[in-house]
N, C-alpha and C positions, 0 to 999 in steps of 0.2 A: 734393354740391353741390345746393342747392335750386333749384326752378324759377325763383324770383325772381332768384337770383344769375345764372342763365343769360341773363336778359334785362337789357339795358343801355339806358337811355334817354338818347339825345342829341337826336334829331329831335323826340321827344315828351316832352322833359324837363319841360315845364310843363303838359302836358295833364292835366287833373284836379287840378292842384295850385293853380293861380291862377284868379281870376275873370277870364276873357278880356275882359270888358267894362270892366275897371278897369286903365287903363294904369299906375297907380301900383304895382299888384301885380307887373306885368311888370318895371318899373324896379327894384323891390325885389329882384328876382332877377337883377341885373346887366343889366337891359334897357337897350339903346341905349349901353351902355358900349363894346361892340365898334365901333360906328359912331364914337363919339367918339375912340377909340384910332386908328382908321383915318385919320380926318380930321386929327387934331392930332399924331400920333406917327409915322405911316407915310406913305410915298409910295405912289401907285398901283402902282408896280412892286413895292414891298415887299408890298402886300396880295396881288397876284397870285402872287408867289413863295411866300408862306405857303400859299395854297390849292394851288398846284402841289406843294409839298413834302408836303402832307398826303396826297396820293394820292386825294382825294375824286373819285369817279366819279359821273356822272349817275345819279340814282335813278329816272329816268323810263322806263328800258328799255334803251337802247343802251349805257349805261355808259361814255360818252366822258369822258375826264379833264376835270374842271370847270375847273381852273386853266389848262389848255391852251386851252380854249374862251375863257376870259376874256382870255387873252393874245392870241389871234388877233383878237378883237374890239377890244381896246385898241390894237393896232398898225394896224388898218385905218383908212384915211383917210376922213374925213367930217366935215362941219360939224355933223351931227346923228347921235346914236346912241340906240338904245333898249335897255332891259332889259325882257324879257318873262318873267313867271312863268306857266308852263303848269299851270293848275289844271283842265284838261279831263279829269277822271278818268272814263274811259269803260268800264273793265273791269267786267263784271257781278260784283257782290259785293265790289268793292273800295271802301274808304272811308278809305284812309290819309290822302290829301290833305285830305279833308273834315274829318277829326278834328283835324288840325293847324290848319287855317284857323278852325275853330270853337272850338278849345281854346287856341290860342296864335297869334293872327293877327299880333301885333307881331314875332314871330321872323322871319316872312317879309318883312314890310315893312322891318325893319332890314337884313336880308341883301340885299334888292334895292337899298337905298340904298348899302350897302357896294360892291356890284357896280357901281353907277352911278359911284361915286367912282373905282373901279379902272379902268374902261374909258373914262371920259370922257363919261358920259351924264348928262343931267339929267331924263330922263323914263322912267317905268316903267309897264308895263301888266300887269294880272293878267287873264288869259283864263280865265274861270270859267263853269261850266255854270249856266244859269238854273234847273236842277233843284235847285240848292243854295241855297235862299233864306236858310237860317240862316247859312251861311258868307258869303253876299253881305252880309247885314245886319251881321255881325260886322266884316267888312273895311271897310265904309263907316264904321262907328262908329270903328274903330281908326285909319283914315286921318285922320278929322276930329280925333280927340284928339291924334294925333302932330303934326299941323299946328298945333294950338292951342298946343302946348308948344314949338314951334320945332324939333321932331325930324324933320319933313319939311317940304317947301316951300322958300321962299327963304332963303338964308343960314343953313343948318342950324347950330344951336348957336353962332350968331354968326360963322360962318366964311364963306368966299367960295363954298362949295359949296352948290348948290341941287339939289333932287331932288323931283319930284312923281310921285305914283302915281294912276292911274285904273283903273277896272274896265271890262272888256268882257265882256258876257254872251253865251256861245255857245248854240246852239240844240240841242245834243245829238248832233251827228254824231260817231261814233267816230273817223273819219279825222282830225278836227280835233285829235286828240291828237298827230298828226305835225306837226312844227314848221313846215314850209312851208305845209301846209294851214291851220294855225292863222293864219299871217300873212295868207293870202289871205282868210280869214274876217274878220279885223280890218279889212281894206281893202274889205270889202263885196262880195267876189267869192265864187264857189263854193268850198266847202271841198275843194280838190283840191291834191295835192302838186305842187311845182315840180321841175324837173330840177336836180340838183346835180352838179358846181359850176355857178354860184357858191354858196357856203354862206352861211347867214344872217350869219355873222360878217363876210362881205365885202359882200353885198347882201341885206339882210333886209327888214324892214318898210319899205314905201315906198322900197325899193332903197337903204337906208342900212344901215351896220353894226348888227347886232342880236344881242344875247346872249339865249339862251333856256335857262332851267333850270326843272325842275319844283318843286313845293312842297317835297317832302322834301329835295331837294338844297339849296335855300335854307335850310331849317330847321337844317342842320348848320353853316352858315357862321359864325355869331357865336361859337359855342363853339370853333371852330378858331382864330379870330382872338384870342380871349381866352386860350385854354389852350395853343395852339401846335400845330404840325404833328406833332411827336413824340407828344404826348398822343393825338391822333386816331389815329395809326398804332399805338398800343398796343392798339387793338381791331381785330379782324378779322385778315386775313393779308396777305401781300405783294401778291398779285394784287388783293385787294379790301379795303382798309382801312376801318375804321369799322363802323357798324351798318347794319341794313336793317329797315325796317318791313314786315311782311307782314299780310295779311288771311287768317287761317287759317280754313278752312271745310270743309264736307263731312262725311264719316263719322268724326268725331273728337269726343271727349268735351268738350274745352275749345275753343270757337270764339271768334274775335274778333281784335283787333289785338295783335300781338306785335312787339317790337323786339329783335333779337338781334345779337350780334357776327357779322360775316361770317366764314365758315369753320365755323360751327356745323353739325353733321351733320344731315341730314334725319331720321335716327333720333331724335335728341334733340328735334327740333322736334315730331315726331309723338307720341313716347312720354312724354317728360319735361315738355314744355310743353303739348302737346295732350292729355295724359292717356290716350293710346292710342286705338285704334279703338273706336268706339261699338258697343254691343250685343254685345260680346265676339266680333265677327267678325274674320276674317283680313284683314290689310292686303293691298291689291292694287296700288295705284298712288298717286302724288301728282303732281299737275300744277302746275307753277310757270309764272308769266308770263301768266296770264289766258287768254283764248280763243286767243291765238297762241302759247301755250306748249306744251311737250311733256310727255308722261306718263312718269314714272320708276318702274320696278318695284322690288319688294322687294330684289332682288339688289344694288341700288345705293343702299340707304338710308343707307349710311355715308359717302357722298360729302359733302364740305363744301359749304355753300351759298355759292358765289361765282360771279362771272361766267364764269370759265374752265371750271369743273367742270360747270356746268349746260349750257353751250354744247356741250361735248364729248359730252354725252348726248342732244343733239338738242332741248334745251329752252332757255329763256331766263329771265333774272331778271325781265324785264318791270317793271311798276310795283310789283308785290308781291303778286299773287294766289297763294294756295296752296290747292288743293282735294284733300282726302284721299278716296280711293275704297276700297271694300272688295270682298269676294268676290262680292257681288251685282251689281256693276257690269259691264256689257258694254263692252269697250274699243272695239268697232266702233261701237256706239251713242254712246259718249262722243265719239269723233272726229267723228261726224256732227253731234252736238249743237253742238259748237263751230264747225264749219264752216258750219252754218246761220247762226250769228251773223255771222261774218266775211264770208260771201257777201252777206248782207243789208246790211252796213255798207260794202261796197266803194263808193268814189266813182264807179267806172266809167271813170276816165280812161285807164287802160292795159289793153290786151287780156288779158295773162296773168292779172291779178287779176279783171277783170270777167267774162271767159268761162271762164278756167281753173278758178276756184273753183266755178262753177256745174257744170262737167263733173265735178269731183271729187265734188260733192254728189250729182249724179245717180247716179254709180257707187256711192257709199256707200248711197244709198237703195235701189238694186237689191239690194245685198248684204244689207241688213237686212230686206228683204222676201222674201228667199229666191230671188231671180232672178239672183244674181251668178254669175260664172264665175271660174275660176282665172286666166284672162287679164285679168280686171279688176284683180287684185292687181298684176300687172306694170304695168298702165296707171296705177294709183294712184301707184306709185313714180315712174314716168317723168314723169308730169304734175306731180306734187308738186314734184319737183326743178326742173323747168322753170319753174314759177311762182316758186319761191324765187330762182332765178338771174336772172329777166328782169323781175320786177315793178318798178314805179317807186319805191315807197316802202316803209317798214317794215311797213305793214299787209299788203301782198301778199307781201313777202319772207318773212314769218313765218307767214302764214295756214295753210300746209300742215303746220306743225309737229305738231299733234295727230295728223294722219293718218300722217306719216312715222315719228314716234316710236312710235306704237302698232303700225305694221307691223313695226318693228324689234324691239320687245320682246314683242309679243303676236301673232305671226304664226299661232300655233296656233288662236287664236280666229277669225281671218279665214278660215283653211282650213276650220274647222268650219262656218262660215256658207255658204261657197260649195260645198264638197264634200259635206258631210253634211247640209246644209240644217238645221242645228241651232244654237241659241244656247246655249252652255255655261252662261251665267249666268241663262238664262230671262228675258231682258229684251226681246228682239225678238219682238213679239207674233206676227207672221206665221210665225215659225219654231217656235212652241210647239204642243204637243199636250196637251190636258187629258184626263186619264184618271181614271175613278172606280174606286177600289179595292174589290174585292168584299168583302174582310174587314172593311172599316171602314164601308161604306155601310149606314145603318140604314133607308133608305127614308123619310126625313122629308119629302121633296119640296120642301125649301126651294130647292135648286138649280134644280129644274124650274120653280118659280114665277118666278125672276128671269131665266131665260134669254130673251133678246129674240128668238131665232129658233125657239124651241120645239123645239130639237134634242135635248133630254134626255127619254128615255122611261123608264117604270117606274111601277108603282102604289105606293101607300102601304105601307110596311113591306116593300117588295121592293127588291132591288138595282137601281139606276138605271144607264143607259148613255147615252153621248154619241155622237150621229151625227157623226162627224168630217167628213163631206162638207159638212154644213151649219153646222158650228161656225164662228163668226166670231172666235173666240179673244179675246173681250172680257174674260174673266176674272171675270165676275160670279158664276159658280157657285163658282169657287175662293175668292173673297172671302166668300161667304155661308155656305159649309159649316161648321157648328160642330164637326164631328167630324174635320176634316182628312182627309176621305176622298177628296178630289180633289187630284191632283198635276199639276204641269206639267213637261214634259220635252221 
């Protein structure tokens, strides 16, 4: 089976195929047909039943059944209801939503209108990052064109159903990807999560029933309406039907966006779609779920990519980040790197996330600097589990995942850092020792010239030596030596 066959485009079916600025090209590929079918052939209940039967789960991270969410919102009482598209794509290196919005904006607009019809709403809001000016421009243009043709706005297609969509630009807070923080932001408040229940389907934006789905979730809707729930279920597996878009990055030959059927193994993703680990190095780990995801070792490469399997390994699907790591990566440093991001992005509302993540980061910093103890390892596990169990929103509840998953799968590396004061991969600078090999040093003096602390001694054409007491482990000598006479260990 070729790599192309292993990828199936549903959410990204039109990206790169049509001119996103030309609504007629979207219409030529069955655009707005699903909306017309919903309005004129189906009742709101029929639409919700189709989405429920498809098994579509939210692609924004939590994986909540989309049809069930629509049903809850539809049954909630209220004179006003909202449909919100969460386009606040905050994971570093993730650009799935951006690609859909820039390459196929009408697929999202049409799906939001279908959702509005199903739940009894006449107003939609797209919450999008201001850092996506291209996507904002495309959406503004697409909304105007759809309204001009009577596909959005009042009395759509001559029916009694009206639905308008407006944009709200976010200021880049990672926590605003969480639905209740997002709604607070739209209302002009601090981007902080609310206590649930009540859920947005009961009391959401301005305390009225609100349905929130992310971009990729909406991008699947029209095809499900047109082709049926059984067609959608023919992809993926029982737990997770359909496909998922991932941003494949890291130490892999083929990086970029991929869309694969749920249930595809991680091994196929890395080797057959990603082209294997770059520079012929050994695979070490793959992290799924962005900065709040877990790291999965080589022993579990054959697991299927679905919500249940990833959760069982201490990771998450997230919005779709996938980072491949090789033998040169230090898993302690990796967990510290991701925790730096989540600690910085914490809104500070709840103590476990605000204080707990900073304490986790302090412990990891001590360990990577060679000052950690074995007691720190127990504290990391205890504190990490407490943060997961007691934080207010999804950011805090998943932020310790990189730490807990690496402790689970790479405990030997943590022990080497605290017991032996060594970094096996040679990444943590404070734990390195640079040594000049007698048999390879030619006495060229290049290392001596670049040393910022003058801790390298030796005359020209003589073997040089490093004063370990004064070496600041900057690595300048290692990088400069043309004879590979300097090693780090």
